[in-house]
N, C-alpha and C positions, 0 to 999 in steps of 0.2 A: 350564525353558522351558515356556511355556503358550501355547496357541492357542485360537481360538474361531471357530465358524462364523457368529456374529453380527457384522455389520459394525461396526467401531469406527473413529472418526475421531480423528486427532491434529491439533489446531489450535494454531498459534503466535500469540501476541498480545503487546501491550505489557503488561508487568507491572502488575497492578492492574486489568486489564480482563477478567479471566477470567470473571467472572459476566456481563458484557455479551456475551461470546462465547456462553455457554450460553443466555442469554435470546434472542438473535436467531436462533439455530439452532432453538430449541425441541426440542432433542434431549435425551436422558437423560444427565446428567453421571455419569461413572464416577470421574473425578478432576478437580477444579477448585480447586486450592489458591490462596489469595490471594497475589498477587505472585510467582507461580511462572513466569509468562510462557508458559504452555501449558495446554491442557485436553484431556482424553480423553473422548469422547462416544460414545454407542451409539445405533444406529438411524438414522433419517432417511437412507435410501440414496441420495437424489438431491440432496444439498447442492450449491449452485452458488457457487463461490468469488467470482465477481463480485458476487453479491448479499449477501455477508457483509462488513459495514462494518468490523468490529473484528478480523477474521482476517487475519494476515499470510501464513499458509500453511494449506493444506488437504491432509491426507495420509490415506491409507487404511492402517490398521494391519494388518500381516500376521502379526506374531509379537511376543512379548515374552520377553526373556531376563533372568532374575534371577540374582543371586549370581555375577556374572562373576569368574572367578579373576584374580588379579593377574598371574600368569606366562603365562597362555595365554587371552587374550580372543578370539583369532582363531578358534579351532576352534568354540566354541559359537555364535559369530555366523555363521560360514559355514554351519554345520549348520541354522541357523534361517531363512536366506534362502529364500523360497518358490521352488519349481521353476517356477512360472508367474507372471509372464511369464519366458520363457527368457532374454531379454536386456533390458538397461537402457541408456538413453542416457548416464547419469551416476551417479556415486556421491557423495552428500552426507553427510558426518558432521557432526552438528549438536548444539548444546547450548542450554539456556535462555538468554535474553537477560537474565541477572541477574548479580550479582557472583559468586555461587557458580558459575554456569554458565561464566562467562568463565575461571575457574580451570581448567576442563577443556579449554579450547581448545588449550593446548599439547599435551595428550595426543592430541586428534583430529588435529592437524597431523602428528604423528609416526606415528600409527597408519594414517592414510589411505593412504599409498603401499603399505603392507604388504597391506592389504585389496584395493586396486585391482589389485595384482600377481596375487593369487589369482584375482580375478574375470576378469582378462584372460586368464590361463592357461586358464581353463575356458570362454573365449569367451562370457562373460556380459555384457561391456560392448561397446556398439556406438555409434558416433557419430551414428546416425540420431536426430535430435531429436524425431521423432514417437513414439519409444518412451517408456514410463514411466521416471521417475527412481527410483533406489533411495535411500532415506533411512534412516540409522541415527541415532537420537536418544538421547542420553545424559542423562537427568535427573540422574544421578550416576555415579560411576566403577564401580558394581557392577550397574547396571541399564541396559538398552537396549530401545528400541522400534524394531522394524524395520517400515518403511512404504514405500509407493510413492505417487508423485504422477502424476496425469494431466496431460500438458503443456498440455491445453486447459482444465484446471479447477484451476489452481494457480499459484503464483508460480514463475518460473524462477530466482529468486535464492536463494542459500544463506541459510537461516533466514528466508526470505521478506523479506529486507531489501535494498532497492535502494541500493547505496552511491553517493553522489555526492560531488563534490569542492567544497570551499569556495574561492571566488575570494578571492585575497589582498586585493583592494581592495573587496570587498562591504561595504556600509554596516552590515549586520547579519546574524546567522545565519539569519534568516528566508529569506534567499537559498536555503538548502538545501531548504526546504519546497517551493518552486515547482519547483526543479530536480528533486526527487524526484517530484513530482506529474506532470511531463511524462514521466518515465521509466515511471511506473506506469500511467498512463492511455493513453499514446500509444506505439504501436510505432514503429520507426525510419522506416518509410515515411510514417506519419502525421505524425511530427515534421518530416520533410523537406517535406511538402506544406502543413502548416498552421502552420509557424513559419518562414516565409520572411523573409529580410531585406527591410525596407521595409514590412512589414505594420504596421497600426496597432493600438494597444492602449490601454486605460485601466486604471490601478491605483487603486482606491478605498481610501482610508486608507493611503496609500503610505508615509508617514514611518516610519522614517528612510530607507527606500528599498531594502530587501532584494529584494522582488519586482520592483520597478521595474528594479533592476540586472540581475536574471536575464533579464528581457525585453530590455533594451538590449544585453546581451552576446550575445543571439541575433540581433541586428540589427533588432529591432522598434523602431518609433517609439512612444514612451510619453508619455501624458498622465498625470502623477502628481498625484492629487487628495488634498490633506490640508492642514489648517490649520497643521500642524506642519512643521518644516524637514526637508529632505533632508540627508543627511550625506555627507561625503567626495566622491568623484568623481561621485556621482549628482547633486550640486547644480549641476554645471557641464557635464554631458555634453551634446553637441549634439543627441542623439536624444531627450532627456528634456525635456519642458515641465512645469514645476511650477505648479499652480494652487492657491492657498490658498483652498479652498472646502470646504464640507461634502460629504462623500462620498455622503450619502443624498439630497442635493438636486441634485447635478451630473448633467447629461445632455449628451452630445456633440451638436454641430451636425450631424454626419453619422455614419452607422453605422461602427463599428470592427470589426476582425477578432477581437480578444480583449478580454474583460473579466476582470480578476482582482481579488480582494477578500479582505483578511485583517483586517477590522475587528472590534474587540472589541465585540460586541453580541449580543443575544438571537438564537438561531438562527431563530426564526420571522420576526423583522424582516429579517434578512439574506436569508432565503428569499423573502420578499415583494419585496425590492429586486431580486433576481436575476430573479424572475418578471416584474416590471415592465419590466426592460430587454429581456427576450426578447419579451414581448408588444408592446412599443413598437418593436421592430425596431432597437434601438440596437446590438445585437451578435448574433453567431451562435454564439459559443463563450465559455464562461466556466469559470474555475477559482476556487473560493472556499472559505473555511473556515467551518465552523459551530462556534462555541464552545459547549461542553456544560456543563450543570450538574453538580454533584458527585453528585447522585442522579438516577435515571431517565434515564440517558444514552441508552439505546436508544430510549426513547419520544420523547425530545426530537429526536433525529436523524431518527427515522422520521416524526414529525409534520411536521417541516420539509420533508422530501423529498416526503411525500404531498401537501402543499399545493402544491408546484411541479407535480407530476404532474397533480393535479386541474385546475389552471388551464390548463396546456398542452393537456391532453386535451380540455377544453371548447372550445378553439379549433381542434382538429383538427391541432395541430402535432406532427409526428413528431420525436422527440428521443432523445438518448442521455443517460442520467443514471446516474452511478456515484459511489459514495462509499467512501472508505477512510480508516482511521486510519493515517497514514503513520508511518514510523520517526521522523521529525523532528517529528511532531505530539505534543502533550501532551493537555490536556483539550479536544480538538477533533477534528473529522474534516474531510477535504478532499474536495471534490465537483467532478466534471466535468459540465458541462451543455452540450450542443451539438445543433444541428439535425441530425437523423440523415442527411438527404440530403447534408450537407456532410462528415460524419465517416464515411467508408466503411472 
């Protein structure tokens, strides 16, 4: 077992984006193996999870346990859990989001009840959600990182992955992207307030209709804009109006409650389009994807977001802008943009 007084961070990410996590934090990498799905960083004591685009989870490492014995992993792990905080709101046993990591998931499912029983017996688990969570991360079956998460500066989901369900009649799997985006960016009260049945929305580049279907399933009226066809039930749904037009040229006759966009285009061009919609008063809220290049992904996303900030700041518009690479994203990041007075 080894510990250190120097703060260390454990960040989960999509495999293949480890270097992007390091780059955007500007922290010193201790471990950042390609395609591992996680990084260990040192320093930077005030990282903000909401400001990290490529991080699924942000954890404060408390201890590291090496050479776990096969017959008794419980004792060395219990001995390594820090005395402070004295209680935790939850215990998460986690593995990398890789094929090798998934092979350990059976072990964590069997092991979790044993560890929880010991922690409950010592009164170290408490249902108070304001308390830190305890995470034990297994890169492999002989090594564990013990960490904690601040409920106000981390993801509440195991592995930092918000699980969503696929509708059986959805036209495409992109349905999951928007479903996950709503869960990541909006809490339950915000979803109830800002995704009310009867609200209006526009989906730019809608075909074959995955995002359109997600909006329609929530009761919104959707104008689906795409020269291509909608598929399945989306093609005939009464709440969906399909316009065969260019998504970059379309503008609504009156403002809508939501704009969504998942068009395959350069990130700066999409950012400019979103900015134009906001400056023109065509919408007050948007969720959109920025497709990233193979190289300089942090720079591409940062430049696109900075261009939006610069334009809105110049007009004195108060806004909320957040970007995350979601579990269902690939070479892209998803962005929420909303007038701040509306998104409380």
